[in-house]
C-alpha positions as CSV (number, residue, x, y, z in Angstrom):
1,M,13.8,5.8,20.1
2,S,15.2,2.8,21.9
3,E,13.3,0.0,20.1
4,I,13.0,-0.5,16.4
5,R,9.4,0.3,15.5
6,L,9.9,0.8,11.8
7,T,10.4,-1.9,9.1
8,L,10.8,-1.1,5.5
9,I,9.8,-3.9,3.1
10,S,12.1,-3.3,0.2
11,R,13.7,-4.9,-2.9
12,D,17.2,-4.7,-4.4
13,G,17.2,-2.6,-7.5
14,C,14.0,-0.7,-6.7
15,H,14.4,3.0,-7.2
16,L,11.5,4.0,-4.9
17,C,12.9,1.7,-2.2
18,E,16.3,3.5,-2.4
19,V,14.5,6.8,-2.0
20,A,12.5,5.5,1.0
21,E,15.7,4.2,2.6
22,R,17.4,7.6,2.2
23,D,14.4,9.3,3.6
24,L,14.3,7.0,6.7
25,D,18.1,7.5,7.2
26,R,17.5,11.2,7.3
27,I,14.3,11.2,9.4
28,V,15.2,8.4,11.9
29,P,18.8,7.4,11.3
30,G,19.5,3.9,12.7
31,A,16.0,3.4,14.0
32,W,14.6,1.2,11.3
33,R,15.3,-2.1,9.7
34,R,15.0,-3.3,6.1
35,V,13.5,-6.6,5.1
36,D,13.8,-7.9,1.5
37,V,10.4,-8.6,0.0
38,D,11.9,-11.5,-1.9
39,S,13.3,-13.2,1.2
40,T,10.0,-15.2,1.8
41,V,7.1,-16.4,-0.2
42,D,4.7,-14.8,2.3
43,L,6.3,-11.4,1.8
44,Q,6.1,-11.8,-1.9
45,R,2.5,-12.8,-1.7
46,D,1.6,-9.9,0.7
47,Y,3.5,-7.1,-0.9
48,G,4.7,-8.2,-4.3
49,D,5.3,-5.2,-6.5
50,R,3.8,-2.8,-4.0
51,V,7.2,-1.9,-2.5
52,P,8.5,-0.1,-0.6
53,V,6.1,-0.7,2.2
54,L,6.7,1.0,5.6
55,L,5.5,-0.8,8.8
56,L,5.1,1.0,12.1
57,D,4.8,-1.3,15.1
58,G,4.1,-4.2,12.6
59,A,1.1,-2.4,11.0
60,E,1.2,-0.9,7.5
61,H,1.9,2.8,7.6
62,G,2.2,3.5,3.9
63,Y,3.7,2.4,0.6
64,W,5.7,3.8,-2.3
65,R,6.6,7.0,-0.4
66,V,7.5,8.0,3.1
67,E,5.0,10.6,4.4
68,E,7.4,12.5,6.7
69,D,4.9,14.7,8.6
70,R,2.6,11.7,9.2
71,L,5.5,9.5,10.2
72,R,6.9,11.9,12.7
73,R,3.4,12.5,14.2
74,D,2.8,8.7,14.5
75,L,6.3,8.0,16.0
76,A,5.6,10.6,18.7
77,R,2.7,8.4,19.9
78,R,3.4,5.5,22.2
79,P,3.2,1.9,20.7
80,G,-0.4,0.8,20.8
81,E,-1.8,4.3,21.0
82,P,-4.4,4.8,18.2
83,R,-3.3,6.6,15.1
84,R,-5.5,9.1,13.2
């Protein structure tokens, strides 16, 4: 993966966020970025306490847990290709 397609909306001190970060490091090391939910009012409004939230190509892929099989399947698709 040459471009960063994954964004994890996360929060410092959040146990589930730490688990999701470890999962992403294992599944796609270096191919994701972390954004602090508390960095903007818009992120706080949109995601609040529903973190971690994983975005794939800017669209919500899931929250609270990383679904590894689904993530791998969806990453194999080209950006813009419909997901099932």
